[in-house]
C-alpha angles and dihedrals in degrees: 000000000000094000098058092046094048090046091052092050090048092051091047090049091054094046112089100177127024134169130204121226119211114242100229108036144330097285128068118215115254120260111294092004128118125220119198133192144168130224130192128190116187128175110180103183122355114174111211127219125258097025095297089139124231139312131220123187139175120178131173124193135188115207123201127182123182120196108227092174131352088267101037133058136173113227128202128185122185131167154159131221151149125234120184128183116196114202119222092256092056097046 
């Protein structure tokens, strides 16, 4: 446990300038404002290699980002979904 912590401190010591990137896009929400978004990932039929069958997936996500300061935000991502893998024998 000591090596990773010491490595991190060493890297931070050598870094003179660093920038943070927001998780869900290029713009941060303004101070005391909330930004919301939705994401959807859908895979209808994905045939897998080497006779592993096929895959079907539907996932929905809600994204929330709260601007604590103009330069800092708290991000939250929650979701639900269904992923099914059908073996070759069940196809």
